[in-house]
HTML snippet that shows the backbone in 3Dmol.js (N, CA, C, O; Angstrom):
<script src="https://3Dmol.org/build/3Dmol-min.js"></script>
<div id="view" style="width:600px;height:400px;position:relative"></div>
<script>
const pdb = `
ATOM      1  N   MET A   1       0.840  -1.210   0.000  1.00  0.00           N
ATOM      2  CA  MET A   1       0.000   0.000   0.000  1.00  0.00           C
ATOM      3  C   MET A   1       0.872   1.256   0.000  1.00  0.00           C
ATOM      4  O   MET A   1       0.692   2.140  -0.838  1.00  0.00           O
ATOM      5  N   GLY A   2       1.820   1.333   0.944  1.00  0.00           N
ATOM      6  CA  GLY A   2       2.638   2.530   1.064  1.00  0.00           C
ATOM      7  C   GLY A   2       3.413   2.833  -0.213  1.00  0.00           C
ATOM      8  O   GLY A   2       3.527   3.987  -0.625  1.00  0.00           O
ATOM      9  N   LYS A   3       3.951   1.765  -0.842  1.00  0.00           N
ATOM     10  CA  LYS A   3       4.749   1.989  -2.049  1.00  0.00           C
ATOM     11  C   LYS A   3       3.873   2.513  -3.191  1.00  0.00           C
ATOM     12  O   LYS A   3       4.265   3.442  -3.897  1.00  0.00           O
ATOM     13  N   THR A   4       2.696   1.923  -3.371  1.00  0.00           N
ATOM     14  CA  THR A   4       1.839   2.362  -4.473  1.00  0.00           C
ATOM     15  C   THR A   4       1.378   3.792  -4.245  1.00  0.00           C
ATOM     16  O   THR A   4       1.304   4.579  -5.189  1.00  0.00           O
ATOM     17  N   ILE A   5       1.066   4.138  -2.993  1.00  0.00           N
ATOM     18  CA  ILE A   5       0.642   5.512  -2.680  1.00  0.00           C
ATOM     19  C   ILE A   5       1.791   6.477  -2.965  1.00  0.00           C
ATOM     20  O   ILE A   5       1.575   7.557  -3.516  1.00  0.00           O
ATOM     21  N   LYS A   6       2.991   6.096  -2.598  1.00  0.00           N
ATOM     22  CA  LYS A   6       4.148   6.975  -2.817  1.00  0.00           C
ATOM     23  C   LYS A   6       4.363   7.196  -4.313  1.00  0.00           C
ATOM     24  O   LYS A   6       4.622   8.320  -4.744  1.00  0.00           O
ATOM     25  N   ILE A   7       4.258   6.132  -5.102  1.00  0.00           N
ATOM     26  CA  ILE A   7       4.429   6.246  -6.553  1.00  0.00           C
ATOM     27  C   ILE A   7       3.351   7.160  -7.128  1.00  0.00           C
ATOM     28  O   ILE A   7       3.649   8.016  -7.960  1.00  0.00           O
ATOM     29  N   ASP A   8       2.113   6.990  -6.697  1.00  0.00           N
ATOM     30  CA  ASP A   8       1.017   7.822  -7.202  1.00  0.00           C
ATOM     31  C   ASP A   8       1.265   9.290  -6.880  1.00  0.00           C
ATOM     32  O   ASP A   8       1.075  10.148  -7.742  1.00  0.00           O
ATOM     33  N   THR A   9       1.685   9.593  -5.656  1.00  0.00           N
ATOM     34  CA  THR A   9       1.912  10.991  -5.284  1.00  0.00           C
ATOM     35  C   THR A   9       3.083  11.564  -6.080  1.00  0.00           C
ATOM     36  O   THR A   9       3.041  12.725  -6.487  1.00  0.00           O
ATOM     37  N   ASP A  10       4.131  10.760  -6.309  1.00  0.00           N
ATOM     38  CA  ASP A  10       5.258  11.250  -7.102  1.00  0.00           C
ATOM     39  C   ASP A  10       4.806  11.594  -8.511  1.00  0.00           C
ATOM     40  O   ASP A  10       5.221  12.613  -9.064  1.00  0.00           O
ATOM     41  N   ALA A  11       3.955  10.751  -9.102  1.00  0.00           N
ATOM     42  CA  ALA A  11       3.442  11.018 -10.447  1.00  0.00           C
ATOM     43  C   ALA A  11       2.617  12.295 -10.457  1.00  0.00           C
ATOM     44  O   ALA A  11       2.717  13.100 -11.383  1.00  0.00           O
ATOM     45  N   LEU A  12       1.797  12.479  -9.417  1.00  0.00           N
ATOM     46  CA  LEU A  12       0.971  13.687  -9.346  1.00  0.00           C
ATOM     47  C   LEU A  12       1.849  14.925  -9.192  1.00  0.00           C
ATOM     48  O   LEU A  12       1.584  15.960  -9.803  1.00  0.00           O
ATOM     49  N   VAL A  13       2.888  14.816  -8.380  1.00  0.00           N
ATOM     50  CA  VAL A  13       3.793  15.959  -8.199  1.00  0.00           C
ATOM     51  C   VAL A  13       4.421  16.339  -9.539  1.00  0.00           C
ATOM     52  O   VAL A  13       4.529  17.522  -9.863  1.00  0.00           O
ATOM     53  N   LYS A  14       4.834  15.338 -10.317  1.00  0.00           N
ATOM     54  CA  LYS A  14       5.427  15.622 -11.631  1.00  0.00           C
ATOM     55  C   LYS A  14       4.409  16.308 -12.527  1.00  0.00           C
ATOM     56  O   LYS A  14       4.741  17.266 -13.226  1.00  0.00           O
ATOM     57  N   LYS A  15       3.160  15.823 -12.513  1.00  0.00           N
ATOM     58  CA  LYS A  15       2.120  16.436 -13.345  1.00  0.00           C
ATOM     59  C   LYS A  15       1.896  17.885 -12.935  1.00  0.00           C
ATOM     60  O   LYS A  15       1.758  18.759 -13.791  1.00  0.00           O
ATOM     61  N   PHE A  16       1.857  18.144 -11.629  1.00  0.00           N
ATOM     62  CA  PHE A  16       1.650  19.521 -11.157  1.00  0.00           C
ATOM     63  C   PHE A  16       2.810  20.403 -11.605  1.00  0.00           C
ATOM     64  O   PHE A  16       2.592  21.529 -12.052  1.00  0.00           O
ATOM     65  N   LYS A  17       4.040  19.906 -11.491  1.00  0.00           N
ATOM     66  CA  LYS A  17       5.196  20.711 -11.886  1.00  0.00           C
ATOM     67  C   LYS A  17       5.172  20.993 -13.382  1.00  0.00           C
ATOM     68  O   LYS A  17       5.498  22.101 -13.808  1.00  0.00           O
ATOM     69  N   GLU A  18       4.786  19.994 -14.190  1.00  0.00           N
ATOM     70  CA  GLU A  18       4.754  20.178 -15.639  1.00  0.00           C
ATOM     71  C   GLU A  18       3.630  21.119 -16.049  1.00  0.00           C
ATOM     72  O   GLU A  18       3.792  21.919 -16.970  1.00  0.00           O
ATOM     73  N   ALA A  19       2.481  21.026 -15.365  1.00  0.00           N
ATOM     74  CA  ALA A  19       1.312  21.824 -15.740  1.00  0.00           C
ATOM     75  C   ALA A  19       1.287  23.195 -15.062  1.00  0.00           C
ATOM     76  O   ALA A  19       0.436  24.031 -15.368  1.00  0.00           O
ATOM     77  N   ALA A  20       2.229  23.419 -14.135  1.00  0.00           N
ATOM     78  CA  ALA A  20       2.190  24.656 -13.357  1.00  0.00           C
ATOM     79  C   ALA A  20       2.441  25.872 -14.240  1.00  0.00           C
ATOM     80  O   ALA A  20       3.442  25.944 -14.954  1.00  0.00           O
ATOM     81  N   THR A  21       1.510  26.831 -14.178  1.00  0.00           N
ATOM     82  CA  THR A  21       1.703  28.124 -14.834  1.00  0.00           C
ATOM     83  C   THR A  21       1.550  29.197 -13.775  1.00  0.00           C
ATOM     84  O   THR A  21       1.347  28.879 -12.603  1.00  0.00           O
ATOM     85  N   ASP A  22       1.643  30.474 -14.163  1.00  0.00           N
ATOM     86  CA  ASP A  22       1.649  31.572 -13.191  1.00  0.00           C
ATOM     87  C   ASP A  22       0.530  31.438 -12.161  1.00  0.00           C
ATOM     88  O   ASP A  22       0.779  31.546 -10.960  1.00  0.00           O
ATOM     89  N   GLU A  23      -0.701  31.204 -12.622  1.00  0.00           N
ATOM     90  CA  GLU A  23      -1.810  31.122 -11.666  1.00  0.00           C
ATOM     91  C   GLU A  23      -1.870  29.776 -10.978  1.00  0.00           C
ATOM     92  O   GLU A  23      -2.313  29.685  -9.833  1.00  0.00           O
ATOM     93  N   LYS A  24      -1.427  28.721 -11.663  1.00  0.00           N
ATOM     94  CA  LYS A  24      -1.588  27.368 -11.136  1.00  0.00           C
ATOM     95  C   LYS A  24      -0.499  26.980 -10.141  1.00  0.00           C
ATOM     96  O   LYS A  24      -0.644  25.999  -9.413  1.00  0.00           O
ATOM     97  N   VAL A  25       0.590  27.747 -10.107  1.00  0.00           N
ATOM     98  CA  VAL A  25       1.691  27.389  -9.207  1.00  0.00           C
ATOM     99  C   VAL A  25       1.204  27.325  -7.764  1.00  0.00           C
ATOM    100  O   VAL A  25       1.513  26.376  -7.044  1.00  0.00           O
ATOM    101  N   ALA A  26       0.440  28.334  -7.339  1.00  0.00           N
ATOM    102  CA  ALA A  26      -0.042  28.367  -5.957  1.00  0.00           C
ATOM    103  C   ALA A  26      -0.946  27.172  -5.677  1.00  0.00           C
ATOM    104  O   ALA A  26      -0.821  26.523  -4.638  1.00  0.00           O
ATOM    105  N   TYR A  27      -1.866  26.880  -6.614  1.00  0.00           N
ATOM    106  CA  TYR A  27      -2.773  25.748  -6.409  1.00  0.00           C
ATOM    107  C   TYR A  27      -1.995  24.440  -6.382  1.00  0.00           C
ATOM    108  O   TYR A  27      -2.303  23.548  -5.591  1.00  0.00           O
ATOM    109  N   ALA A  28      -0.993  24.322  -7.240  1.00  0.00           N
ATOM    110  CA  ALA A  28      -0.186  23.108  -7.280  1.00  0.00           C
ATOM    111  C   ALA A  28       0.552  22.911  -5.962  1.00  0.00           C
ATOM    112  O   ALA A  28       0.606  21.800  -5.434  1.00  0.00           O
ATOM    113  N   CYS A  29       1.125  24.001  -5.429  1.00  0.00           N
ATOM    114  CA  CYS A  29       1.850  23.903  -4.156  1.00  0.00           C
ATOM    115  C   CYS A  29       0.914  23.459  -3.042  1.00  0.00           C
ATOM    116  O   CYS A  29       1.265  22.602  -2.232  1.00  0.00           O
ATOM    117  N   VAL A  30      -0.282  24.047  -3.005  1.00  0.00           N
ATOM    118  CA  VAL A  30      -1.265  23.669  -1.984  1.00  0.00           C
ATOM    119  C   VAL A  30      -1.651  22.210  -2.145  1.00  0.00           C
ATOM    120  O   VAL A  30      -1.723  21.472  -1.162  1.00  0.00           O
ATOM    121  N   ALA A  31      -1.900  21.788  -3.384  1.00  0.00           N
ATOM    122  CA  ALA A  31      -2.315  20.404  -3.631  1.00  0.00           C
ATOM    123  C   ALA A  31      -1.213  19.434  -3.224  1.00  0.00           C
ATOM    124  O   ALA A  31      -1.483  18.403  -2.608  1.00  0.00           O
ATOM    125  N   VAL A  32       0.029  19.768  -3.568  1.00  0.00           N
ATOM    126  CA  VAL A  32       1.149  18.895  -3.189  1.00  0.00           C
ATOM    127  C   VAL A  32       1.267  18.803  -1.676  1.00  0.00           C
ATOM    128  O   VAL A  32       1.513  17.728  -1.129  1.00  0.00           O
ATOM    129  N   GLY A  33       1.089  19.941  -0.996  1.00  0.00           N
ATOM    130  CA  GLY A  33       1.146  19.935   0.464  1.00  0.00           C
ATOM    131  C   GLY A  33       0.071  19.042   1.048  1.00  0.00           C
ATOM    132  O   GLY A  33       0.330  18.274   1.975  1.00  0.00           O
ATOM    133  N   ILE A  34      -1.149  19.140   0.503  1.00  0.00           N
ATOM    134  CA  ILE A  34      -2.251  18.303   0.979  1.00  0.00           C
ATOM    135  C   ILE A  34      -1.932  16.835   0.732  1.00  0.00           C
ATOM    136  O   ILE A  34      -2.206  15.988   1.583  1.00  0.00           O
ATOM    137  N   LEU A  35      -1.349  16.527  -0.436  1.00  0.00           N
ATOM    138  CA  LEU A  35      -1.007  15.138  -0.740  1.00  0.00           C
ATOM    139  C   LEU A  35      -0.026  14.590   0.292  1.00  0.00           C
ATOM    140  O   LEU A  35      -0.195  13.474   0.782  1.00  0.00           O
ATOM    141  N   PHE A  36       1.003  15.378   0.622  1.00  0.00           N
ATOM    142  CA  PHE A  36       1.983  14.908   1.607  1.00  0.00           C
ATOM    143  C   PHE A  36       1.319  14.685   2.969  1.00  0.00           C
ATOM    144  O   PHE A  36       1.660  13.733   3.670  1.00  0.00           O
ATOM    145  N   VAL A  37       0.372  15.555   3.350  1.00  0.00           N
ATOM    146  CA  VAL A  37      -0.340  15.390   4.621  1.00  0.00           C
ATOM    147  C   VAL A  37      -1.149  14.104   4.588  1.00  0.00           C
ATOM    148  O   VAL A  37      -1.157  13.350   5.561  1.00  0.00           O
ATOM    149  N   LEU A  38      -1.832  13.847   3.473  1.00  0.00           N
ATOM    150  CA  LEU A  38      -2.637  12.630   3.357  1.00  0.00           C
ATOM    151  C   LEU A  38      -1.754  11.392   3.430  1.00  0.00           C
ATOM    152  O   LEU A  38      -2.105  10.411   4.085  1.00  0.00           O
ATOM    153  N   VAL A  39      -0.604  11.439   2.755  1.00  0.00           N
ATOM    154  CA  VAL A  39       0.317  10.298   2.797  1.00  0.00           C
ATOM    155  C   VAL A  39       0.787  10.064   4.226  1.00  0.00           C
ATOM    156  O   VAL A  39       0.878   8.921   4.673  1.00  0.00           O
ATOM    157  N   GLY A  40       1.082  11.134   4.936  1.00  0.00           N
ATOM    158  CA  GLY A  40       1.513  10.998   6.324  1.00  0.00           C
ATOM    159  C   GLY A  40       0.438  10.355   7.178  1.00  0.00           C
ATOM    160  O   GLY A  40       0.736   9.491   8.003  1.00  0.00           O
ATOM    161  N   LEU A  41      -0.823  10.771   6.989  1.00  0.00           N
ATOM    162  CA  LEU A  41      -1.919  10.197   7.757  1.00  0.00           C
ATOM    163  C   LEU A  41      -2.100   8.723   7.418  1.00  0.00           C
ATOM    164  O   LEU A  41      -2.328   7.900   8.304  1.00  0.00           O
ATOM    165  N   VAL A  42      -1.998   8.394   6.138  1.00  0.00           N
ATOM    166  CA  VAL A  42      -2.138   6.987   5.725  1.00  0.00           C
ATOM    167  C   VAL A  42      -1.053   6.140   6.369  1.00  0.00           C
ATOM    168  O   VAL A  42      -1.319   5.037   6.846  1.00  0.00           O
ATOM    169  N   ARG A  43       0.173   6.657   6.382  1.00  0.00           N
ATOM    170  CA  ARG A  43       1.270   5.904   7.002  1.00  0.00           C
ATOM    171  C   ARG A  43       1.021   5.696   8.490  1.00  0.00           C
ATOM    172  O   ARG A  43       1.348   4.640   9.031  1.00  0.00           O
ATOM    173  N   LEU A  44       0.444   6.695   9.158  1.00  0.00           N
ATOM    174  CA  LEU A  44       0.146   6.550  10.580  1.00  0.00           C
ATOM    175  C   LEU A  44      -0.887   5.448  10.798  1.00  0.00           C
ATOM    176  O   LEU A  44      -0.755   4.626  11.704  1.00  0.00           O
ATOM    177  N   PHE A  45      -1.929   5.446   9.942  1.00  0.00           N
ATOM    178  CA  PHE A  45      -2.978   4.426  10.096  1.00  0.00           C
ATOM    179  C   PHE A  45      -2.444   3.034   9.782  1.00  0.00           C
ATOM    180  O   PHE A  45      -2.829   2.068  10.440  1.00  0.00           O
ATOM    181  N   LEU A  46      -1.556   2.911   8.779  1.00  0.00           N
ATOM    182  CA  LEU A  46      -1.047   1.598   8.379  1.00  0.00           C
ATOM    183  C   LEU A  46      -0.004   1.089   9.357  1.00  0.00           C
ATOM    184  O   LEU A  46       0.130  -0.123   9.528  1.00  0.00           O
ATOM    185  N   SER A  47       0.739   1.980  10.005  1.00  0.00           N
ATOM    186  CA  SER A  47       1.807   1.540  10.900  1.00  0.00           C
ATOM    187  C   SER A  47       1.256   1.069  12.242  1.00  0.00           C
ATOM    188  O   SER A  47       2.023   0.664  13.117  1.00  0.00           O
TER     189      SER A  47
END
`;
const viewer = $3Dmol.createViewer("view");
viewer.addModel(pdb, "pdb");
viewer.setStyle({}, {cartoon: {color: "spectrum"}});
viewer.zoomTo();
viewer.render();
</script>
């Protein structure tokens, strides 16, 4: 579970970086931050 989630978030981070434009940079940063928080919570529940 943890590995697949990590791979998915890495792919999403790459997509956000590639798609990031002047207005989208802020939204991408927020989304990436939320993703890392969710991954952290998932790891807590799984551990």
